[in-house]
Every structure is written in structure tokens, then in C-alpha cells.
C-alpha positions as a Markdown table, in Angstrom:
| # | Residue | x | y | z |
|---|---|---|---|---|
| 1 | Met | -39.5 | -18.8 | -53.2 |
| 2 | Arg | -38.5 | -20.8 | -50.0 |
| 3 | Ile | -34.8 | -19.6 | -48.5 |
| 4 | Arg | -33.7 | -22.0 | -46.2 |
| 5 | Ser | -31.4 | -20.9 | -43.6 |
| 6 | Phe | -28.2 | -23.3 | -42.5 |
| 7 | Ser | -26.6 | -23.2 | -39.3 |
| 8 | Gly | -23.5 | -24.9 | -38.5 |
| 9 | Phe | -19.7 | -25.1 | -37.6 |
| 10 | Ile | -16.5 | -24.5 | -39.7 |
| 11 | Ser | -14.4 | -27.9 | -39.4 |
| 12 | Gly | -11.0 | -28.9 | -40.4 |
| 13 | Pro | -7.8 | -26.5 | -40.6 |
| 14 | Ala | -9.8 | -23.7 | -41.2 |
| 15 | Gly | -11.9 | -24.0 | -38.6 |
| 16 | Trp | -8.9 | -24.5 | -36.1 |
| 17 | Ala | -7.3 | -21.7 | -37.6 |
| 18 | Val | -10.4 | -19.4 | -36.4 |
| 19 | Cys | -10.7 | -21.0 | -32.9 |
| 20 | Gly | -6.9 | -20.2 | -32.4 |
| 21 | Leu | -7.3 | -16.4 | -33.4 |
| 22 | Val | -10.4 | -16.4 | -30.9 |
| 23 | Ala | -8.3 | -17.8 | -28.2 |
| 24 | Gln | -5.4 | -15.8 | -28.8 |
| 25 | Ala | -7.5 | -12.4 | -29.0 |
| 26 | Leu | -9.4 | -13.4 | -25.7 |
| 27 | Ser | -6.1 | -14.3 | -24.1 |
| 28 | Ala | -4.3 | -11.1 | -24.9 |
| 29 | Gln | -7.5 | -9.4 | -23.4 |
| 30 | Ile | -7.5 | -11.3 | -20.1 |
| 31 | Trp | -3.5 | -10.8 | -19.6 |
| 32 | Thr | -3.2 | -7.3 | -21.0 |
| 33 | Leu | -4.0 | -4.4 | -18.2 |
| 34 | Pro | -6.9 | -1.5 | -19.6 |
| 35 | Gln | -4.3 | 1.2 | -20.9 |
| 36 | Gly | -4.3 | 5.0 | -20.7 |
| 37 | Thr | -7.2 | 5.0 | -17.9 |
| 38 | Thr | -7.8 | 6.8 | -14.8 |
| 39 | Val | -9.2 | 5.8 | -11.4 |
| 40 | Lys | -12.9 | 6.5 | -11.4 |
| 41 | Asp | -14.5 | 8.3 | -8.5 |
| 42 | Asn | -18.2 | 8.1 | -8.0 |
| 43 | Gly | -18.4 | 10.0 | -4.8 |
| 44 | Pro | -16.6 | 9.5 | -1.9 |
| 45 | Arg | -15.3 | 5.9 | -0.4 |
| 46 | Thr | -14.0 | 4.9 | 2.9 |
| 47 | Tyr | -11.1 | 2.4 | 3.5 |
| 48 | Arg | -10.2 | 0.8 | 7.2 |
| 49 | Phe | -6.3 | 1.1 | 7.5 |
| 50 | Ser | -4.8 | -1.4 | 10.4 |
| 51 | Val | -1.4 | -1.9 | 10.9 |
| 52 | Asp | 0.4 | -3.8 | 13.8 |
| 53 | Tyr | 4.3 | -2.6 | 15.0 |
| 54 | Asn | 5.9 | -5.6 | 16.5 |
| 55 | Thr | 9.2 | -4.9 | 18.1 |
| 56 | Ala | 11.4 | -7.6 | 19.2 |
| 57 | Asn | 15.1 | -8.2 | 20.5 |
| 58 | Thr | 18.0 | -9.9 | 18.6 |
| 59 | Lys | 16.6 | -13.2 | 20.3 |
| 60 | Gly | 13.2 | -12.8 | 18.7 |
| 61 | Glu | 11.6 | -12.1 | 22.1 |
| 62 | Met | 8.6 | -9.7 | 21.6 |
| 63 | Val | 8.9 | -6.8 | 23.8 |
| 64 | His | 6.3 | -4.3 | 22.6 |
| 65 | Arg | 3.4 | -4.2 | 20.3 |
| 66 | Gln | 1.5 | -1.5 | 19.0 |
| 67 | Arg | -1.9 | -1.3 | 16.7 |
| 68 | Val | -2.6 | 1.8 | 14.4 |
| 69 | Thr | -5.9 | 2.1 | 12.7 |
| 70 | Gly | -7.8 | 4.9 | 10.7 |
| 71 | Asp | -10.3 | 5.3 | 8.6 |
| 72 | Tyr | -9.5 | 7.1 | 5.3 |
| 73 | Thr | -11.8 | 8.3 | 3.1 |
| 74 | Arg | -11.0 | 9.1 | -1.1 |
| 75 | Gly | -13.4 | 10.5 | -3.5 |
| 76 | Leu | -14.0 | 14.1 | -1.9 |
| 77 | Ala | -14.6 | 17.2 | -3.7 |
| 78 | Gly | -11.4 | 18.8 | -5.4 |
| 79 | Gly | -9.6 | 15.7 | -5.4 |
| 80 | Glu | -9.4 | 15.9 | -1.3 |
| 81 | Val | -8.9 | 12.9 | 1.3 |
| 82 | Met | -9.5 | 12.8 | 4.8 |
| 83 | Trp | -8.8 | 11.0 | 8.0 |
| 84 | Lys | -11.0 | 10.1 | 10.9 |
| 85 | Asn | -10.9 | 7.8 | 13.9 |
| 86 | Val | -7.2 | 7.3 | 13.9 |
| 87 | Ser | -6.4 | 5.8 | 17.4 |
| 88 | Val | -3.2 | 4.0 | 18.5 |
| 89 | Ala | -3.0 | 1.0 | 21.4 |
| 90 | Asp | 0.3 | 0.2 | 22.9 |
| 91 | Val | 1.0 | -3.0 | 25.0 |
| 92 | Asp | 4.2 | -4.9 | 26.1 |
| 93 | Gly | 5.0 | -8.4 | 25.4 |
| 94 | Ser | 3.9 | -10.8 | 23.2 |
| 95 | Ser | 0.4 | -12.3 | 24.7 |
| 96 | Ala | -1.3 | -9.4 | 26.4 |
| 97 | Pro | -4.5 | -8.0 | 25.2 |
| 98 | Phe | -4.5 | -4.5 | 23.7 |
| 99 | Pro | -5.6 | -1.9 | 25.9 |
| 100 | Ala | -8.7 | 0.5 | 25.1 |
| 101 | Ala | -7.0 | 2.6 | 22.2 |
| 102 | Gln | -6.2 | 6.1 | 22.4 |
| 103 | Lys | -7.9 | 8.4 | 19.6 |
| 104 | Arg | -5.5 | 10.6 | 17.7 |
| 105 | Asp | -7.9 | 13.9 | 17.7 |
| 106 | Phe | -5.4 | 16.2 | 15.7 |
| 107 | Met | -6.3 | 13.7 | 12.9 |
| 108 | Glu | -9.8 | 14.1 | 13.4 |
| 109 | Gly | -11.0 | 15.4 | 9.9 |
| 110 | Phe | -7.2 | 15.9 | 9.0 |
| 111 | Arg | -7.9 | 16.9 | 5.2 |
| 112 | Tyr | -5.5 | 17.4 | 2.1 |
| 113 | Arg | -5.5 | 17.1 | -1.7 |
| 114 | Asn | -4.2 | 13.7 | -2.5 |
| 115 | Glu | -0.9 | 14.1 | -4.0 |
| 116 | Leu | 2.2 | 12.2 | -2.5 |
| 117 | Gly | 4.7 | 15.0 | -3.3 |
| 118 | Ser | 2.7 | 17.5 | -1.1 |
| 119 | Thr | 2.8 | 15.2 | 2.1 |
| 120 | Met | 6.5 | 15.3 | 1.9 |
| 121 | Lys | 6.5 | 19.4 | 2.3 |
| 122 | Pro | 8.1 | 20.6 | 5.6 |
| 123 | Asp | 4.7 | 22.2 | 6.6 |
| 124 | Phe | 2.2 | 19.3 | 5.5 |
| 125 | Phe | 2.2 | 18.0 | 9.5 |
| 126 | Lys | 2.3 | 21.1 | 10.9 |
| 127 | Gly | -0.7 | 20.1 | 13.5 |
| 128 | Phe | 0.8 | 17.2 | 14.3 |
| 129 | Pro | 3.2 | 16.4 | 17.6 |
| 130 | Pro | 6.7 | 15.8 | 16.9 |
| 131 | Ile | 6.8 | 12.2 | 18.1 |
| 132 | Ala | 3.8 | 11.3 | 16.0 |
| 133 | Val | 5.7 | 9.1 | 13.3 |
| 134 | Val | 3.3 | 6.3 | 13.1 |
| 135 | Glu | 0.4 | 8.7 | 12.3 |
| 136 | Arg | 2.5 | 10.0 | 9.5 |
| 137 | Asn | 3.2 | 6.4 | 8.5 |
| 138 | Leu | -0.8 | 6.0 | 7.8 |
| 139 | Val | -0.5 | 8.8 | 5.3 |
| 140 | Trp | 2.5 | 8.1 | 3.6 |
| 141 | Asp | 1.6 | 4.4 | 3.2 |
| 142 | Thr | -1.7 | 4.8 | 1.8 |
| 143 | Ala | -0.5 | 7.2 | -0.6 |
| 144 | Met | 2.3 | 4.6 | -1.6 |
| 145 | Ile | -0.3 | 1.6 | -2.0 |
| 146 | Glu | -2.7 | 3.8 | -4.3 |
| 147 | Thr | 0.3 | 5.1 | -6.3 |
| 148 | Phe | 1.7 | 1.6 | -6.9 |
| 149 | Gly | -1.5 | 0.3 | -7.5 |
| 150 | Gln | -3.1 | 2.9 | -9.8 |
| 151 | Asn | -0.2 | 4.8 | -11.8 |
| 152 | Tyr | 1.3 | 1.9 | -13.6 |
| 153 | Phe | -0.8 | -0.1 | -15.7 |
| 154 | Asp | 0.8 | 1.3 | -18.6 |
| 155 | His | 4.2 | -0.1 | -17.6 |
| 156 | Leu | 3.3 | -3.6 | -16.3 |
| 157 | Lys | 3.4 | -7.0 | -18.2 |
| 158 | Leu | 2.1 | -10.2 | -16.6 |
| 159 | Asn | 5.0 | -11.7 | -14.7 |
| 160 | Glu | 7.6 | -9.3 | -15.7 |
| 161 | Pro | 9.1 | -7.3 | -13.0 |
| 162 | Tyr | 9.0 | -3.3 | -13.5 |
| 163 | His | 11.7 | -1.2 | -11.8 |
| 164 | Asn | 10.0 | 2.0 | -10.9 |
| 165 | Ser | 12.9 | 3.8 | -9.0 |
| 166 | Ala | 16.4 | 3.1 | -7.6 |
| 167 | Asp | 18.6 | 4.9 | -5.4 |
| 168 | Gln | 16.3 | 7.4 | -4.4 |
| 169 | Asp | 16.8 | 9.6 | -1.6 |
| 170 | Val | 13.7 | 10.6 | 0.5 |
| 171 | Thr | 13.3 | 13.3 | 3.1 |
| 172 | Met | 10.3 | 12.4 | 5.5 |
| 173 | Pro | 9.6 | 15.7 | 7.4 |
| 174 | Asp | 10.2 | 15.9 | 11.4 |
| 175 | Val | 11.0 | 11.9 | 11.2 |
| 176 | Gly | 14.2 | 11.3 | 9.1 |
| 177 | Asn | 15.7 | 10.1 | 5.9 |
| 178 | Phe | 15.0 | 7.3 | 3.9 |
| 179 | His | 17.2 | 5.6 | 0.8 |
| 180 | Ile | 15.4 | 3.7 | -1.6 |
| 181 | Arg | 17.6 | 1.1 | -3.4 |
| 182 | Asp | 15.0 | -0.4 | -5.9 |
| 183 | Ile | 11.4 | -0.3 | -6.1 |
| 184 | Val | 10.1 | -3.5 | -7.8 |
| 185 | Leu | 6.2 | -4.1 | -9.2 |
| 186 | Glu | 5.1 | -6.9 | -10.4 |
| 187 | Trp | 1.5 | -7.8 | -12.2 |
| 188 | Ile | 1.1 | -11.4 | -11.0 |
| 189 | Gly | -2.1 | -12.2 | -12.1 |
| 190 | Arg | -6.1 | -11.5 | -11.8 |
| 191 | Ser | -8.4 | -12.3 | -8.7 |
| 192 | Gln | -11.6 | -11.0 | -7.1 |
| 193 | Arg | -12.4 | -8.8 | -4.6 |
| 194 | Gly | -15.4 | -7.2 | -3.3 |
| 195 | Gly | -17.2 | -8.4 | -6.5 |
| 196 | Gln | -14.8 | -6.6 | -8.5 |
| 197 | Asp | -12.4 | -8.3 | -11.2 |
| 198 | Cys | -8.9 | -7.0 | -10.0 |
| 199 | Ala | -5.2 | -7.1 | -11.1 |
| 200 | Val | -3.1 | -8.3 | -8.6 |
| 201 | Ile | 0.3 | -6.1 | -8.1 |
| 202 | Lys | 3.3 | -7.3 | -6.0 |
| 203 | Tyr | 5.5 | -4.6 | -4.8 |
| 204 | Gln | 8.8 | -4.9 | -2.9 |
| 205 | Ala | 12.1 | -3.1 | -1.9 |
| 206 | Phe | 14.8 | -4.3 | 0.0 |
| 207 | Phe | 18.1 | -3.2 | 2.0 |
| 208 | Asn | 16.8 | 0.6 | 2.3 |
| 209 | Pro | 19.4 | 2.3 | 4.6 |
| 210 | Leu | 16.9 | 4.4 | 7.2 |
| 211 | Glu | 17.7 | 7.0 | 9.5 |
| 212 | Ile | 15.5 | 8.5 | 12.1 |
| 213 | Ala | 15.6 | 11.5 | 14.8 |
| 214 | Ser | 12.4 | 12.0 | 16.4 |
| 215 | Gly | 11.4 | 13.4 | 19.9 |
| 216 | Gly | 14.8 | 12.6 | 21.3 |
| 217 | Met | 14.9 | 9.1 | 20.0 |
| 218 | Thr | 17.6 | 8.3 | 17.0 |
| 219 | Leu | 17.6 | 5.1 | 14.9 |
| 220 | Lys | 19.7 | 4.2 | 12.4 |
| 221 | Gly | 19.2 | 1.0 | 10.3 |
| 222 | Arg | 17.7 | -0.7 | 7.0 |
| 223 | Ser | 14.1 | -0.9 | 5.8 |
| 224 | Asp | 12.7 | -4.2 | 3.6 |
| 225 | Phe | 9.1 | -3.9 | 2.8 |
| 226 | Trp | 6.8 | -5.7 | 0.3 |
| 227 | Gly | 3.0 | -6.4 | -0.1 |
| 228 | Glu | 0.4 | -7.1 | -2.5 |
| 229 | Ile | -2.7 | -4.5 | -4.2 |
| 230 | Trp | -6.1 | -5.8 | -5.4 |
| 231 | Val | -7.0 | -3.1 | -8.4 |
| 232 | Ser | -10.4 | -3.0 | -10.0 |
| 233 | Leu | -9.7 | -3.3 | -13.5 |
| 234 | Ala | -13.1 | -1.4 | -14.4 |
| 235 | Thr | -12.4 | 1.5 | -11.7 |
| 236 | Lys | -8.8 | 1.3 | -10.7 |
| 237 | Gln | -10.1 | 1.7 | -7.2 |
| 238 | Ile | -8.2 | -0.3 | -4.4 |
| 239 | Glu | -9.8 | -3.3 | -3.5 |
| 240 | Tyr | -7.6 | -4.6 | -1.0 |
| 241 | Gly | -3.9 | -3.9 | -0.1 |
| 242 | Thr | -1.0 | -5.4 | 2.1 |
| 243 | Leu | 1.9 | -4.0 | 3.4 |
| 244 | Tyr | 4.6 | -6.1 | 5.4 |
| 245 | Glu | 8.0 | -4.2 | 6.5 |
| 246 | Val | 10.9 | -5.3 | 8.7 |
| 247 | Val | 13.4 | -2.6 | 10.3 |
| 248 | Met | 16.4 | -3.5 | 11.9 |
| 249 | Gly | 18.9 | -0.9 | 13.4 |
| 250 | Glu | 20.3 | 0.4 | 16.4 |
| 251 | Met | 18.2 | 2.8 | 18.5 |
| 252 | Lys | 18.8 | 5.3 | 21.0 |
| 253 | Leu | 16.3 | 6.2 | 23.6 |
| 254 | Pro | 16.0 | 9.8 | 24.9 |
| 255 | Gly | 18.3 | 9.8 | 28.2 |
| 256 | Gln | 20.3 | 7.0 | 27.0 |
| 257 | Asp | 24.1 | 6.7 | 26.0 |
| 258 | Thr | 23.8 | 3.4 | 25.0 |
| 259 | Thr | 22.3 | 1.9 | 21.6 |
| 260 | Gln | 20.2 | -0.9 | 21.6 |
| 261 | Val | 19.5 | -3.5 | 18.6 |
| 262 | Ile | 15.9 | -3.6 | 17.5 |
| 263 | Asp | 13.8 | -5.2 | 15.0 |
| 264 | Val | 10.3 | -4.0 | 14.0 |
| 265 | Phe | 8.0 | -6.0 | 12.1 |
| 266 | Arg | 5.0 | -4.7 | 10.8 |
| 267 | Asn | 1.8 | -5.9 | 8.8 |
| 268 | Ala | -0.9 | -3.9 | 7.4 |
| 269 | Arg | -4.4 | -4.0 | 5.8 |
| 270 | Phe | -5.7 | -1.5 | 3.4 |
| 271 | Glu | -9.6 | -2.6 | 2.8 |
| 272 | Pro | -13.0 | -0.5 | 1.8 |
| 273 | Met | -15.2 | -0.6 | 5.0 |
| 274 | Gly | -18.5 | -2.7 | 4.5 |
| 275 | Thr | -16.7 | -5.4 | 2.6 |
| 276 | Lys | -14.8 | -8.6 | 3.2 |
């Protein structure tokens, strides 16, 4: 007996229904973030964090620029992370080239367990000079980017803002106090970075009161910050991150009785080394 095979397609209303169900299933898979997953660390991975601070006066005239860079490695034994090659370069004005950067030896090999809460303890930065504010910011900003990018997949839906925290007081050891009005996260789409399919997550927090007292300098003002994070859907590793912040306030320098209004804009890039 000869058995004939037949291949074809389903047509008509039944076929349309099947195609519609398949399309819905594919759409749900594409536009839903993986649930219940953890970050996959397959050994150490190093990132370059570059931050530019631009200080202007009330007329928008650039008075000072500062560039801070550092190499951050995660995925070490015991869930630890480490900093190396942290350097800072300063220059006045808007167009002069940066001079040779000054290395921050106190951060060379600075290693700790990757927990944001521990970085807020009073003795965490005990080896840092009191005036090393931008160096502390590297640690806090990195923890923030990783937290926002990796910890909220189960809460985020496409194009729906998620309010993570509101009216939260943060004490920054040896630096000052920060009041967060409202942090909003939003999954805004998919993209590719470093050969990885990524979720793109936007974050923002505006009108946050800020007080800084460090090295005899005081600043009272407000902070607005925002940025975007590319997170691998397969590993939850950060493939790229941006940070923008405007701090405006009244600053008093050591030995001065009068205050001056300053406007500091900073922009930062956080990306794996060896990729573009």
C-alpha cells in the first residue's frame, strides 16, 4: 500500500485564527521581559565609566570642567567588585584641552561586595580623603545603574512608568544628604548592544533637594537626573548605560562668607571595555 504525503496550508477563517494566535504569542514573548531571572556572571567583566562635570554660572558661561574615569570589574569571587585606573582631570573654561589626568591611588584595587546598602555605611569609604566626592559618586552611580537595570524586570511593562520609590531620604557618608522625590523607571523598547538583544530602560528623578558639606565647601540646591540602560535579555548584564544630572544651588567655598549660584551638568557613559 502506498502512502502519499500531503503538505499545504490552512486557509479561510480557521487559518486566519491560527495565524492570529501565533502572532499574539510571538508578540507576547517579544514584548514581555523575562520573569524570575537572575544576573549571569560568567567570570569577571570590566567596564569603563566616564563622567564629565561641567560647571557654569547663571549666564551659562562655562567656568570649570572635570573628567572622571575608572575601570570597574564585577563577577569576582564572593560576589565582589573592584575599581582600578581611576583618574581625574580638571580644566577651567569651555574649550581648553584637559591636562594629564591625576590617578587616584586610594581607589586602585578598591574591592567590596556588590551591595548598594553597604556603600551607605559610615565606614565604607574610610580609606578615601574627605574631599573625594566624585570618586564616591563612581561607586554610587554604578550601583544605581546596575540596580535600575537588573532588579525590576518583574515590575516593568512596555511603555508603562513604574514608580520605584518616593520621598526617600538618603544619607551619603562624609558628603551630605539627598531627598529623592520620585524615581520612575520605564521599559521603552528593545535594541542591540555588543551583539546582545537588550531591553532599554529609562529612569528619571526630578526636583530632589540636596545638601553637601565636604572639605569646608557647602552646597544647598536640587538635583535632576535621568538616563537609559541597555540590559541583555539573556544574561541581565548591563551592555550600556547613560547618566545625566543637573545640580543647581548655592555654594560657599572654604574661607568665603558669600555664596554663589552654580549650575553643574554632568553626563556619563558606562560600557563594557573592548566593545563599541
